[in-house]
C-alpha positions in Angstrom: -4.7 12.6 19.5 -7.2 10.2 21.2 -7.3 7.6 18.5 -7.7 4.3 20.2 -11.4 3.8 19.7 -10.7 4.3 16.0 -7.8 1.9 16.0 -9.7 -0.8 17.9 -12.5 -0.7 15.3 -9.9 -0.7 12.4 -8.3 -3.9 13.8 -11.5 -5.7 12.9 -10.9 -4.9 9.2 -7.9 -7.2 8.9 -8.1 -9.1 5.6 -8.1 -12.8 5.4 -4.6 -14.0 4.7 -3.7 -15.2 1.3 -2.4 -18.7 0.6 1.4 -19.0 0.5 2.0 -22.7 -0.1 5.2 -22.3 -2.1 8.5 -23.9 -1.4 12.2 -23.4 -2.1 12.0 -25.0 -5.5 9.8 -22.1 -6.7 12.7 -19.6 -6.3 13.4 -18.1 -9.7 10.0 -19.6 -11.0 6.8 -18.5 -9.3 9.0 -16.7 -6.7 11.6 -13.9 -7.2 15.1 -14.7 -6.2 14.3 -13.0 -2.8 11.2 -15.1 -2.2 8.4 -12.7 -3.3 5.5 -13.7 -5.6 6.7 -12.9 -9.1 3.2 -12.5 -10.6 1.1 -9.3 -10.3 -2.2 -9.3 -8.5 -5.6 -10.0 -10.0 -6.5 -6.5 -11.0 -3.1 -5.4 -12.1 -2.6 -2.8 -9.4 0.5 -4.7 -8.3 2.5 -5.4 -11.4 4.6 -8.5 -12.0 8.2 -8.4 -10.8 10.4 -7.3 -13.8 13.8 -8.1 -12.4 16.7 -6.0 -11.0 16.7 -2.3 -11.9 20.1 -1.0 -13.1 21.6 2.0 -11.2 20.7 5.1 -13.2 23.3 6.5 -15.6 24.9 9.7 -14.4 24.2 9.3 -10.7 27.1 9.5 -8.2 27.2 9.9 -4.4 26.2 13.5 -3.5 23.7 14.0 -6.3 20.0 13.9 -5.2 18.9 10.3 -5.5 15.3 11.2 -6.3 16.4 13.2 -9.4 17.5 9.9 -10.9 14.4 7.9 -10.0 12.9 6.5 -13.2 9.4 7.2 -12.0 9.9 10.6 -10.4 7.2 12.1 -12.6 4.5 9.7 -11.5 1.2 11.3 -10.7 -0.9 10.5 -7.6 -3.7 8.0 -8.2 -5.6 8.9 -5.0 -5.3 11.0 -1.9 -6.6 9.3 1.3 -7.8 11.4 4.3 -10.5 11.2 6.9 -13.2 11.8 4.4 -12.5 8.7 2.3 -10.4 6.4 4.6 -13.2 3.9 5.0 -13.2 3.3 1.3 -9.6 2.0 1.5 -9.8 0.4 5.0 -9.2 -3.1 3.6 -5.8 -2.0 2.4 -4.8 -0.1 5.5 -3.5 -1.1 8.9 -5.2 -0.1 12.2 -2.4 2.4 12.8 -2.8 4.0 9.4 -6.6 4.3 9.9 -6.0 5.8 13.3 -3.8 8.6 11.9 -6.1 9.3 9.0 -9.2 9.6 11.2 -7.6 11.2 14.2 -5.1 13.8 12.9 -6.6 16.8 11.2 -5.0 17.3 7.8 -3.3 14.0 7.7 -3.3 12.3 4.3 -1.7 9.6 2.3 -1.0 10.2 -1.4 -1.0 6.9 -3.4 1.1 6.5 -6.5 1.5 3.7 -9.1 3.2 0.6 -7.7 6.9 0.4 -8.7 8.6 -2.9 -7.7 12.0 -1.4 -7.5 13.4 -3.7 -4.8 15.8 -6.4 -5.9 19.2 -7.9 -4.9 22.5 -8.6 -6.6 23.2 -12.0 -8.2 25.6 -13.1 -5.4 22.9 -12.4 -2.8 20.4 -14.5 -4.9 22.9 -17.3 -5.2 23.3 -17.5 -1.4 19.5 -17.2 -1.0 19.0 -20.3 -3.1 21.4 -22.2 -0.9 19.7 -21.0 2.2 16.4 -22.1 0.9 17.9 -25.6 0.1 18.9 -26.0 3.8 22.0 -23.9 4.4 20.2 -21.7 6.8 18.6 -23.0 10.0 17.2 -21.7 13.3 18.8 -22.7 16.6 17.2 -25.0 19.1 15.9 -22.1 21.2 13.4 -21.3 18.3 14.3 -17.6 18.0 18.0 -17.2 17.1 19.8 -18.1 13.9 22.1 -21.1 14.0 23.7 -20.6 10.6 23.2 -19.1 7.2 24.9 -18.1 4.0 25.3 -14.4 4.0 24.8 -12.0 2.3 21.6 -13.7 1.3 18.0 -14.0 2.5 18.2 -16.6 5.2 14.6 -17.9 4.9 13.1 -16.8 1.5 10.2 -19.2 2.0 9.5 -18.6 5.7 7.6 -21.1 7.8 7.4 -18.9 10.9 7.1 -15.3 11.9 10.6 -15.2 13.5 12.1 -16.3 10.2 10.5 -13.3 8.5 11.9 -11.0 11.3 15.4 -12.4 10.7 15.1 -11.8 6.9 14.5 -8.1 7.8 17.3 -7.9 10.3 19.8 -9.6 8.0 18.8 -8.0 4.7 21.6 -7.1 2.4 22.9 -3.5 2.9 26.6 -3.7 1.9 29.2 -3.8 4.6 28.2 -0.6 6.3 26.6 2.9 6.3 27.6 6.3 7.5 25.6 9.3 8.7 27.6 12.6 9.1 24.6 14.6 10.4 21.4 12.8 11.3 18.6 14.2 13.3 16.0 12.8 15.7 13.0 15.1 16.3 10.3 14.6 18.9 7.2 16.8 18.7 6.2 19.0 21.7 3.9 17.8 24.5 0.3 18.7 23.8 -0.2 22.4 24.5 3.6 23.1 24.4 5.8 24.4 21.6 9.3 23.1 22.4 10.6 20.2 20.2 13.4 17.8 21.1 15.9 18.0 18.3 19.0 15.9 18.5 21.7 15.8 15.9 24.3 13.1 15.7 26.7 11.0 13.6 26.7 7.3 13.2 28.6 4.5 11.6 27.2 1.0 11.2 29.1 -2.2 10.2 27.6 -5.5 9.0 30.5 -8.0 9.2 28.7 -10.5 7.0 27.8 -8.0 4.3 30.8 -8.4 1.9 30.4 -10.0 -1.5 33.8 -11.7 -0.7 32.0 -14.2 1.5 33.3 -17.8 1.5 30.3 -19.3 -0.2 29.7 -21.7 2.6 27.2 -21.5 5.5 28.7 -19.9 8.5 27.7 -20.0 12.2 26.4 -16.5 12.8 27.4 -14.4 15.8 27.3 -10.7 15.1 24.2 -9.1 13.5 25.5 -5.5 13.4 27.9 -3.0 15.1 27.4 0.7 15.7 29.5 3.7 16.7 27.3 6.7 17.6 27.8 10.2 19.1 25.5 13.2 19.7 26.3 16.7 18.5 23.3 18.6 19.9 21.4 19.6 22.1 23.7 20.7 24.9 22.2 18.1 27.3 23.3 15.3 25.0 26.3 16.7 23.1 29.4 14.5 23.5 27.5 11.5 24.7 28.1 8.4 22.6 27.8 4.7 22.4 29.2 1.6 20.8 26.9 -1.4 20.4 27.2 -4.9 19.1 24.1 -6.9 18.4 24.1 -10.7 18.0 22.1 -13.3 16.2 22.5 -15.8 19.1 21.3 -15.8 22.7 24.2 -13.5 23.6 23.1 -10.2 25.1 23.5 -7.0 23.1 26.7 -5.3 24.3 26.4 -1.5 24.8 29.0 0.8 26.1 28.1 4.5 26.7 30.3 7.5 27.1 29.3 10.3 29.5 31.4 13.4 28.8 30.7 15.0 32.2 32.4 12.0 33.9 34.8 11.3 31.1 33.9 7.6 31.6 32.7 4.7 29.5 30.1 2.6 31.2 28.8 -0.8 30.2 25.0 -0.6 29.9 23.6 -4.2 30.2 20.0 -3.1 30.6 20.1 -0.6 27.7 17.9 -2.8 25.5 14.4 -4.0 24.9 11.9 -1.4 26.3 14.4 0.7 28.1 13.8 4.4 27.3 16.5 6.0 25.2 18.3 8.8 27.1 17.1 12.3 26.3 13.7 11.7 24.7 11.2 12.0 27.6 10.2 8.3 27.5 8.9 8.7 23.9 11.4 6.2 22.4 12.6 2.8 23.6 15.7 1.0 22.5 13.9 -1.7 20.5 11.8 0.8 18.6 14.9 2.1 16.9 14.9 1.4 13.1 11.4 -0.1 13.4 12.7 -3.0 15.6 16.1 -3.4 17.1 17.5 -6.1 19.4 16.9 -9.8 20.1 13.4 -11.2 19.3 13.5 -13.6 22.2 10.7 -12.2 24.4 7.9 -12.9 22.0 6.2 -15.7 20.2 6.0 -14.7 16.5 3.1 -15.9 14.5 3.2 -15.7 10.7 -0.3 -14.5 10.0 0.0 -14.5 6.2 0.0 -11.8 3.5 -2.1 -8.8 2.6 -2.2 -6.3 -0.2 -1.7 -2.9 1.5 -1.0 0.7 0.8 2.5 1.2 2.3 5.4 3.7 2.1 7.6 3.0 -0.8 10.2 4.9 -3.0 10.3 7.8 -0.5 13.2 9.7 -2.1 12.1 13.1 -0.7 13.4 12.0 2.7 16.9 11.1 1.6 18.7 14.0 0.0 20.1 16.8 2.1 17.0 18.0 3.9 17.6 21.7 4.1 15.1 22.6 6.8 14.1 20.0 9.4 10.6 21.4 9.8 9.8 21.1 6.1 9.7 17.4 7.0 8.8 17.3 10.7 5.6 19.3 10.8 3.7 20.0 14.0 1.5 16.8 14.0 3.1 14.5 11.4 5.6 14.1 8.7 4.9 16.3 5.8 2.5 14.5 3.4 4.3 16.0 0.4 7.4 14.1 1.5 5.7 10.7 1.8 4.7 8.3 -1.1 2.5 5.3 -0.8 2.0 2.4 -3.2 0.1 -0.9 -3.1 2.4 -3.9 -2.3 2.0 -7.4 -0.8 3.3 -7.6 2.7 3.9 -10.4 5.2 2.0 -9.9 8.5 3.7 -11.1 11.7 2.1 -10.9 15.1 4.2 -10.9 18.3 2.8 -12.0 21.7 4.8 -11.7 24.8 6.0 -15.0 26.2 4.5 -16.1 29.6 6.7 -15.0 32.5 8.5 -12.2 30.6 7.9 -8.5 30.7 7.7 -5.7 28.1 5.8 -2.4 27.9 4.2 -3.7 24.7 2.8 -7.2 25.2 1.5 -7.4 21.7 3.1 -6.2 18.4 2.1 -6.4 14.8 4.7 -6.0 12.0 4.3 -5.7 8.3 7.1 -6.7 5.9 7.5 -5.9 2.2 7.6 -9.2 0.2 10.2 -7.9 -2.3 12.8 -6.5 0.2 11.8 -8.0 3.6 11.9 -4.4 5.0 9.5 -3.7 7.9 7.2 -1.1 6.5 4.7 -0.7 9.3 4.8 -1.6 13.0 2.1 -1.4 15.7 2.8 -1.7 19.5 -0.1 -2.4 21.9 -0.1 -1.5 25.6 -1.0 -3.7 28.6 -4.7 -2.9 28.0 -4.5 -4.1 24.4 -4.9 -0.6 23.1 -3.0 0.5 20.0 -0.2 2.6 21.6 2.5 3.4 19.0 2.5 3.2 15.2 5.7 3.3 13.1 6.3 3.5 9.4 9.6 3.3 7.5 10.4 5.1 4.2 12.4 2.8 1.9 14.2 3.5 -1.4 16.2 1.4 -3.9 19.8 2.1 -3.0 21.8 2.7 -6.1 25.1 1.6 -4.5 23.9 -1.9 -3.3 21.3 -2.9 -5.9 18.9 -3.6 -3.0 16.4 -1.6 -1.1 16.9 -0.1 2.4 15.6 2.5 4.7 16.8 4.8 7.5 14.2 7.6 8.0 11.1 6.5 9.8 8.4 8.0 12.0 6.7 6.9 15.2 3.3 8.2 16.5 2.3 7.9 20.1 -1.4 7.6 19.9 -1.9 8.0 23.7 0.4 10.8 24.5 -0.4 12.7 21.3 3.3 13.1 20.2 5.4 11.8 17.4 9.0 11.4 16.4 10.8 11.4 13.1 14.2 9.8 13.2 17.2 9.1 11.0 16.7 12.3 9.0 19.7 13.3 6.9 19.6 17.1 7.5 22.1 19.0 5.2 23.9 15.7 4.7 23.7 12.4 2.8 23.5 8.8 3.9 26.3 6.7 2.4 26.2 3.0 1.8 29.5 1.1 1.4 29.4 -2.0 -0.8 33.0 -3.0 0.1 35.7 -1.3 2.3 39.1 -2.1 3.7 39.0 0.8 6.1 39.7 0.2 9.8 36.3 1.5 10.7 34.7 -1.4 8.9 36.4 -4.1 11.0 35.1 -5.6 14.2 38.1 -4.3 16.2 36.9 -0.7 15.7 33.8 -1.2 17.8 35.2 -1.4 21.3 34.8 0.5 24.5 38.4 1.7 24.3 37.9 3.1 20.8 34.7 4.8 21.9 36.6 6.6 24.7 39.4 7.5 22.3 37.0 9.0 19.7 34.9 10.8 22.3 37.9 12.5 24.0 39.4 13.9 20.9 
């Protein structure tokens, strides 16, 4: 998968950015309540925003989400592969073009654009207050000082780091649960053995309740996580508890090693540290597209583009029966991926002088309607496109907003890829409210990790 010559050429095709001289007073007018442009585009291929989409009648947790998608019978408008990729180059990222031209059989099926991402009224109310001044960045220029949550902190962003925080603090309810997720890493070139790790995970967003005070709050915790591996044998029983912060406080990670029956604090398990068990294919901050503090980069807001991006990808969310129906030898099954044309914010990250990271340059692409990071590109020290990621979002019926968990990452230099957060023979559950002990900050401690791991 030697794709970097292609990727370098594709980088020259970046569209000129569109104007975005709107302000907070345009929310609810020219802008949607979340800060997206309400109008469609000039040729109608992106429709006007039509407002929130009601949860489908008859759906309940455990039923296939895609069966209740109002547009499940959409027909493909186009299929893009190596033979016609140049025709669509202006609507694709360098990473997308690299895959199309470098992977035999790789294709992107494009469907009608469905602007299914919205947010509940209480989130919109908080967003308006944030836009009026309730949210602010700290003096360090990269952390959030305060905001009214749940709500979009910076719906009319003035900087790239504000867009990044909109993504990290998007409304997702108070938490989510995986009972059987899978991370799959493809074999080394010429080999046949996959890395397949199954696990369970609980995430908690302390600011995600609709019962919030209605007043701006100083932010401290971004998210908390309890995680443990089931398979393979080399990882089984290992687990971690992590707390990420919106401030300059370091991410706290405690890791349980079953062979030692010990919990260890892992202060360096962040940024570009390799994740345990994945042959250096996966760093900590590549999790969920981007995880951890954004302090090592200067983030430039490059503007907006109309792009063909993954959207409404229901096929990756309902009880995947066979892992390799999705994770095929070279890439995620094209029949499980859906692409649509949407407007995205483009943010470019450049490593700050004096700091280190394996990827000195990164380019991220964020959906204007949901603030979800849809595409990500990491460059190496020689400024070659190294890794490309794409997320697979859906409208979440429980929350009334969009979210994603499954995503894929392609290593363009090593010739391998990974598919993560796949719900194999299980469902992802979102919790809008909960009074359970596991959705309280006191649950996410080293002592509780030890207690849960040694049961």
